[in-house]
N, C-alpha and C positions, 0 to 999 in steps of 0.2 A: 444393567450395571455389569461391568466386567469383573472377573476374579482378580485377586491380588497379583498372582503370577502374570496374568495377561497385562495388567497395568505396568508391571516392572519391565516388560519387554521394550516398549518405546523409550522408557526412561533411561534404561541402561545402554541400549544400542545407539542412542543419540547423545550420550554423555551430557545429559541435562544438568545445568547448575541451578536453575530455578524451575519449579513445577507449580502449575495452577490446576487444581482439581475442581471440576464443576459437576454437580449432580444433586440427587436427593436420596439419601440413604434410608429415608422413611418409606420410599416406594419400592420398586422391584429390586430384589436382590439377585446376585448371580444364580443361574440355574445349575444346581449340583444334584445329580441323580444318585451318587454313591453316598449311602448313609454314613459310613465311617468317615468319609472326607468331610461331610457336613459337621459331624461331631468334633472333628479335629480343627474346624474353623475355616475351611476353604470357602464357605458361603459368606464370610465377612470380607467385604471389599476393602481396597486400600482407602477409598474415600470414607467408608464407615469407621475404619480404624483411627482416622484422624478427625472424625466429626466433632469431637469435643473442642478442637482448636479452630473450627471453621467459623466463618461469618455467614449469618443467615440473611437471605433476601426475603424480607417480610411482606412486601407488597405484591399482590396478585391481581391480574386483570381479567380473569376468566369467570370465576364463580360469583353468582349473586350472594350477597352477604348472608342470607338465610341458609343457603347450601354450604357456604364456607364455614359456618360457625362450628358444626360438630367436628369435622376433620381438623380444624384449627385447634380446638380444645383437646382432642384425643391424641393427635400426633405432633403438634407443633407448639405445645405449651400456651395456646391461646394467642400466639404472636401474629398470625396472619392478618393482613389488612387489605381492604379493597382499594384499588388504584383509581377508581372513577366514581363520580356521583351516580351514574346510571346503575351501577351494581348495587347501590343502596336504596334505589327507588322501588316501589311496588312493581311486580312484573305485570305484563299486559293481560295474560290469560287468567281468568277468574275460575280456576278449576281445582284449586287445592283445598284440603279440608280446613285449614286454619288461615285462609286468606292469601292475598297476594304478597305479603311480606315473608311468607314461609313456603316457597315453591318446591316442596318435597312431601313424600308420603311413603309409609311402609304399609304394604297391602298383605295381610295375613291370608295364607291358604294352606290347608293340610292336604297336600298332594301325595302322590305315590312315587317313590324313588325307585328307579330301575337301573340296571347296568347295560351297557352296549359297547361292542368293540368298534372302534373308529380308526381310520387310517391317519397316520402322521408321517412326517418327513423321515422318521427313524423306524417306520414299520407300523405295527398295529398296537393299540393299547386299550385297556378297559377304561371306560369313562361312565359318568352318571348322567341320567336324564330324568325329567319329571314332566310327563305329558300334560297333566292337569295344570301345572304352573305355566307351562309353555303356552297353553291356550289363553290364559289370562294376559300373558305378555303380548301375544299377537293382538288380542283385543285392544289393549292399551295403545299400541302403535297405530292400528287402523283408526281408532277413535280420534287420536291426535290429528291425523291427516284429514279424515273425512269430516269431522265435526268441528275442528278448531283451526283448519287451514294451515297446519304446520307442514313445511316441505319435508319430504322423505329424507333428503340429504342432511337435514338438521336433527335427525333422530338416530341414536344408536342403541342397539340391544346388546348388552354384555352378559356373559356368564363365565365362570371359571372352568366350566366343563365343556369339552368339545362335543360330546354327545348331545348336550342341551342345545348348543348352537345348531347342530345338524337337525335336531327335532324342530326347532323354531323355523329354520329355513324350509323344511318340508311342509310345515303348516302354511307358510306363506305361499308356497307353490300350489298347494291344494286349493287355496283361495284365489289363485291367479293374481297374487300381489307380487309385483316385481320391484327390484332396486331398493329393498330395505337393507340397511346395514346391520349385520349380525357378526359380532366379534368375540373372541375370548378376551378376558381382562388383560392377559399378557400382551395381546396384539394391540391393545388400545393405548398403551403407554405413550405419552407425548402428544396425544391427539385431544381434540375437544369438540363437543357438539352442543347445540342448544338444549336438547333433551336426552336424558339417559334413562333407559329402563334396565334395571339390574336384576337378573334371575339368579337366585341363590341355590336352587335345586334341592338341597338336602332336606329330607322330611321323613317323619315316621309318626305313628299314632301317639297321642299324648300319653296314653296309659303305659307305653313302653319306654318312656323317657325316664332315666334315672334321676331321683331327687337330688342326689349328691354325686354327680358324675366325676369319675377320675379323669386325669389327663389322657390316659390310654383310651378310655371310652369316647372322649371328645374327638381325639384324632381319628378314631374308627368311624364315628357317626356324623361328625361335622366336616371332616376332610379339609379341603382347601379353604373353607370358610373361616377357619381359625387363623389363617395367614393374614396378619394385620397389614403387611406390606401390599399384598394384592388388593385387600379391601380398601386401603387408602387410595389406590389408583382408581378403583371403581367409583368411589365417592367423590372424586375430584375431577371428573371429565366433563361435567355438565355446566352450562352457563346459566340457563333460566328455568330448568325443571329437572327433578330427580325422582324416579319411582323405583322403590325396592319391592320385590315380590318374593315372599318366602314364608316359612313356618316359624312364627314368633316363639312358639313353645320350645322347639328344638334349638333354634339359634340362640335363644336366651340362656342356654346352658353355658355358653362361652362368655367370658368376662367382657370382651369388646362388644359383642352383640347385645348383651344384657344392658350395658350402658346406653347404647344407641336406642334400643327399644323403649327403655324407661324414659330417656330424654325426649324421644319423639312422642311417647304417650303423654307426657306432661304438657306437651304443646298441641295435643289433639291431632297428631299426625299419623297415628296408627289406626287403620281401618280394616274391614274385611273385604277381600277381593271380590266376593260375591255381591257386595252391596255398593262398592265404589263405582261411580259412573264411568270412569275411564276403562276399568278392567272388565266391566260387564260386556256381554255380546254387543257388537257394534249396532248402534241404533239407526243407522242409515238404511235406505231401501235396498241398496246394493252393497254387498260386503267387499266388492272389489274397489280398491282405492282409485279415486278419480285421477286421471293423468293430466293434471294441469300444472306443468312445471313453471308457468309464468306467474303463479301466485306469489305475492310478496311474503317472506317469512314472517311469522308472528312469534313474539316471546311474551 
């Protein structure tokens, strides 16, 4: 999403009489690094400023109805609808805790959060990674391919942290696994895959989590995971299966995640990463993914 001044440039230079704005202000906002500029409203796009007068396109053709339900209720007032009958049928893979009508899961893990300096287009920056969580992520991807015949190109691993993406890529290299797609949430905007594995990264021991955390505490300890726009993007990239891996005790401090974890829990969709069959160590004889690109994709 572009900033309001950026939107005004083509409008004013082309002397437009009629303007049509197309977008989704519930997803990625303009990237504003200067905190004072954010506070003064530069992060509010022209589209978002006029969103109350907009017409919403309610029919989506990507997500299975089970995956669609939470983001629809959380971000779109429950208005989203599936555009095809196939999206409302049980999925093919019988791998989900609550059956084929609910192809998603939250896998709890109490990993260890660390910092790492990573290179960016603008230089270097400090980012977060979680080695233990990354290992569960890699296990899930390898199990989907080796044990369930999912093509690698139909899986994406997402994280809001560049350091976590780098850690996951390194683990795949160590296992001699090639061609797995690992992206930041920001880079995934506008794309879709059959299966999404979302690594949330942030974690700390349960006894250090404040019972009544302040907004400042949550910004410090939950970081990007409090950004509902980015989380909306991460939750709406998958067609047929969505796996979230993270620390339910820490994430549950935030109102958005608290709602998701409780909702998933009520549907038996919260499990422990150590016991969930997809996130356990790959059960195949060889941890290297078989290179059979002629396999038909499964959903």
